Backbone as ProteinMPNN parsed JSONL, in Angstrom:
{"seq_chain_A": "MNHGKAREKAKKITYFLVEEFGSNPKDAATALNISVHTAYRWLNEMRLKKEIYDLRQENKALLNFTKVIR", "coords_chain_A": {"N_chain_A": [[-7.603, -6.65, 18.89], [-5.293, -8.625, 16.94], [-1.652, -8.244, 17.675], [-0.365, -8.44, 14.659], [-3.039, -8.167, 13.316], [-2.564, -5.002, 13.681], [-0.541, -4.08, 13.057], [-1.171, -4.453, 10.452], [-2.529, -3.176, 9.553], [-1.862, 0.174, 10.196], [0.003, -0.017, 8.557], [-0.988, 0.013, 6.281], [-2.885, 2.745, 7.301], [-0.397, 4.347, 6.995], [0.371, 4.422, 4.369], [-2.178, 5.122, 3.113], [-1.933, 8.485, 4.693], [-0.098, 9.285, 3.299], [0.559, 8.775, 0.924], [-2.652, 9.026, -0.71], [-3.182, 11.154, 1.357], [-1.242, 12.886, 0.997], [0.583, 13.165, 3.069], [3.931, 14.437, 4.968], [6.237, 11.393, 5.198], [7.799, 11.578, 7.785], [5.667, 12.663, 8.727], [3.071, 11.792, 8.873], [4.776, 9.843, 11.052], [5.046, 10.494, 13.19], [2.149, 10.708, 13.898], [1.346, 8.406, 14.145], [2.808, 7.516, 16.158], [5.509, 5.94, 15.409], [8.913, 5.052, 14.5], [10.263, 6.947, 11.797], [11.63, 5.547, 9.98], [10.564, 3.146, 9.887], [8.591, 3.712, 8.679], [8.868, 4.858, 6.047], [10.321, 2.892, 5.378], [7.811, 0.714, 5.988], [6.518, 1.949, 3.525], [6.953, 1.782, 1.247], [6.462, -0.929, 1.648], [4.213, -1.552, 0.563], [3.665, 0.298, -1.561], [4.686, -1.503, -2.887], [3.045, -4.222, -2.9], [0.659, -2.663, -4.181], [2.004, -2.142, -6.053], [1.538, -5.315, -7.676], [-0.568, -5.567, -7.515], [-1.845, -4.525, -8.926], [-0.458, -4.72, -11.55], [-1.527, -8.246, -11.716], [-4.746, -7.303, -11.987], [-4.649, -6.475, -13.903], [-3.107, -8.048, -16.222], [-5.723, -9.57, -16.189], [-6.81, -9.154, -16.745], [-6.696, -8.146, -19.557], [-6.243, -11.11, -19.842], [-8.637, -11.354, -20.276], [-9.727, -9.917, -22.658], [-8.159, -11.511, -24.458], [-9.556, -13.716, -24.194], [-12.211, -13.144, -25.364], [-10.924, -11.921, -27.65], [-11.033, -14.24, -29.051]], "CA_chain_A": [[-7.071, -7.074, 17.81], [-4.243, -9.229, 17.11], [-1.311, -7.255, 16.158], [-0.699, -8.532, 13.452], [-3.442, -7.463, 12.521], [-3.282, -4.056, 14.113], [0.393, -4.173, 12.37], [-0.796, -3.981, 9.083], [-3.677, -1.604, 9.152], [-1.241, 0.87, 10.462], [0.757, -0.185, 7.291], [-2.309, 0.843, 5.513], [-2.387, 4.12, 7.305], [0.338, 5.475, 6.641], [0.854, 4.973, 2.55], [-3.053, 6.751, 3.089], [-2.204, 9.032, 4.532], [1.39, 9.776, 2.774], [0.062, 8.915, -0.598], [-3.859, 9.646, -0.989], [-3.446, 12.66, 1.411], [-0.081, 14.125, 0.621], [0.732, 13.828, 4.225], [4.705, 13.402, 4.952], [6.209, 10.567, 5.957], [7.957, 11.865, 8.818], [4.327, 13.655, 9.928], [2.98, 10.41, 9.016], [5.303, 8.374, 11.923], [4.912, 11.332, 14.027], [0.628, 10.669, 13.763], [0.978, 6.866, 13.815], [4.081, 6.458, 16.993], [6.601, 4.578, 15.474], [9.762, 5.846, 13.08], [10.402, 8.096, 10.583], [12.155, 4.441, 8.95], [9.538, 2.09, 9.853], [7.203, 4.329, 7.691], [9.137, 4.799, 4.967], [10.248, 0.825, 5.416], [6.464, 0.639, 4.696], [5.803, 2.816, 2.08], [7.753, 0.741, -0.028], [5.951, -1.885, 0.815], [2.234, -0.759, 0.668], [3.695, 0.202, -2.629], [5.042, -3.031, -4.009], [2.138, -4.321, -3.436], [-0.225, -2.023, -4.963], [2.462, -2.126, -7.512], [1.523, -6.084, -7.802], [-2.164, -5.564, -7.563], [-2.312, -3.159, -10.364], [-0.048, -5.615, -12.802], [-2.311, -8.468, -11.087], [-5.915, -6.719, -12.181], [-3.607, -5.726, -15.359], [-3.161, -9.452, -16.831], [-6.63, -10.628, -15.842], [-7.906, -7.464, -17.707], [-5.243, -8.59, -20.73], [-6.697, -12.487, -20.087], [-10.813, -11.538, -20.259], [-9.642, -9.293, -23.299], [-8.109, -12.456, -25.544], [-11.552, -14.842, -24.373], [-13.618, -11.707, -26.266], [-10.932, -11.411, -29.313], [-10.734, -15.112, -30.07]], "C_chain_A": [[-6.314, -7.431, 17.655], [-3.276, -8.181, 16.456], [-0.791, -7.274, 15.281], [-1.297, -7.771, 12.321], [-3.907, -4.977, 12.286], [-1.4, -3.442, 13.153], [-0.09, -3.368, 10.32], [-2.275, -2.81, 8.776], [-2.572, -0.027, 9.25], [0.044, 1.237, 8.824], [-0.298, 0.537, 6.193], [-2.605, 2.252, 5.746], [-1.625, 4.904, 6.649], [0.724, 5.692, 5.219], [-0.378, 5.656, 2.416], [-2.73, 8.013, 3.517], [-0.516, 9.914, 4.031], [1.228, 9.638, 0.885], [-1.051, 9.403, -1.286], [-4.233, 11.627, -0.057], [-2.483, 13.96, 1.284], [0.693, 14.705, 1.885], [2.966, 13.814, 4.099], [4.984, 12.264, 5.504], [7.327, 10.905, 7.609], [6.065, 12.66, 9.87], [3.672, 11.458, 10.172], [3.47, 9.228, 10.656], [5.715, 8.652, 13.04], [3.076, 10.67, 14.932], [1.116, 8.957, 14.715], [2.372, 5.861, 15.73], [4.834, 5.649, 16.319], [7.831, 5.439, 14.617], [10.174, 5.82, 12.511], [10.613, 6.182, 9.629], [11.557, 3.915, 9.516], [8.809, 2.791, 8.713], [7.611, 4.738, 6.904], [10.001, 3.168, 4.281], [8.971, 0.381, 4.416], [5.901, 1.296, 4.142], [6.066, 1.817, 1.394], [7.389, -0.007, 0.081], [4.506, -2.157, 0.483], [2.706, -0.682, -0.979], [4.024, -0.372, -4.105], [4.063, -3.575, -4.464], [0.904, -3.991, -3.998], [0.302, -2.461, -6.602], [1.23, -3.721, -8.78], [0.283, -6.744, -7.475], [-2.656, -5.592, -8.652], [-2.192, -4.251, -11.518], [-1.04, -6.893, -12.643], [-3.866, -7.888, -12.01], [-4.723, -6.309, -13.519], [-4.243, -7.289, -16.014], [-4.581, -10.223, -16.925], [-7.783, -9.951, -16.783], [-7.581, -8.369, -19.333], [-6.187, -9.773, -21.264], [-7.774, -12.435, -20.955], [-10.834, -11.118, -21.981], [-8.782, -10.833, -24.461], [-9.578, -13.892, -25.479], [-11.975, -14.069, -25.681], [-12.798, -12.035, -27.155], [-10.92, -13.158, -29.987], [-12.077, -15.557, -30.439]], "O_chain_A": [[-5.578, -6.675, 18.29], [-3.474, -7.499, 15.45], [-0.539, -6.186, 14.763], [-0.914, -7.197, 11.302], [-4.607, -4.201, 11.635], [-1.354, -2.295, 12.709], [0.311, -2.512, 9.531], [-2.658, -1.991, 7.942], [-2.614, 0.772, 8.315], [0.588, 2.234, 8.349], [-0.121, 1.524, 5.478], [-2.64, 3.033, 4.796], [-1.911, 5.861, 5.93], [1.243, 6.726, 4.797], [-0.306, 6.711, 1.785], [-3.189, 8.894, 2.789], [-0.07, 10.967, 4.487], [1.712, 10.297, -0.035], [-0.875, 10.094, -2.289], [-4.885, 12.62, -0.379], [-2.626, 15.18, 1.366], [1.206, 15.813, 2.044], [3.407, 13.177, 3.142], [4.174, 11.859, 6.338], [7.296, 9.999, 8.441], [5.68, 12.934, 11.007], [3.778, 10.526, 10.968], [2.844, 8.289, 11.147], [6.361, 7.96, 13.828], [2.908, 10.337, 16.105], [1.071, 8.789, 15.934], [2.613, 4.728, 16.146], [4.821, 4.475, 16.69], [7.511, 6.516, 14.115], [10.769, 4.785, 12.211], [9.79, 5.77, 8.811], [12.159, 4.146, 10.565], [8.485, 2.074, 7.766], [6.722, 5.443, 6.425], [10.138, 2.665, 3.166], [8.838, 0.019, 3.246], [4.671, 1.324, 4.189], [5.227, 1.013, 0.988], [7.439, -0.679, -0.949], [4.002, -3.23, 0.15], [2.194, -1.519, -1.723], [3.892, -0.152, -5.309], [3.781, -3.689, -5.657], [0.098, -4.87, -4.304], [-0.257, -2.82, -7.638], [0.592, -3.568, -9.821], [0.045, -7.928, -7.241], [-3.499, -6.274, -9.236], [-3.108, -4.669, -12.225], [-1.743, -6.837, -13.652], [-3.79, -8.449, -13.103], [-4.007, -5.355, -13.216], [-5.421, -7.584, -16.219], [-4.696, -11.271, -17.561], [-8.912, -10.128, -17.24], [-8.37, -9.088, -19.945], [-6.752, -9.809, -22.357], [-7.968, -13.084, -21.982], [-11.649, -11.692, -22.703], [-9.348, -10.782, -25.553], [-10.186, -14.586, -26.294], [-12.003, -14.519, -26.826], [-13.438, -12.65, -28.009], [-10.818, -13.346, -31.199], [-12.228, -16.373, -31.349]]}, "name": "protein", "num_of_chains": 1, "seq": "MNHGKAREKAKKITYFLVEEFGSNPKDAATALNISVHTAYRWLNEMRLKKEIYDLRQENKALLNFTKVIR"}
């Protein structure tokens, strides 16, 4: 696995540990052997990516709905 893919996987793991399993960022950082600052940065990045994904899904649903009612 190249370094970029490993980093993306670590970002996702950090996000899931904190958001889905209720871990705190410090514990996630320790588990992944990264700094707490990096864990917080990755969390912010992943939260933004999720928000963008959710907005795109909402946009698709609205577009489909408008097609149906026309």
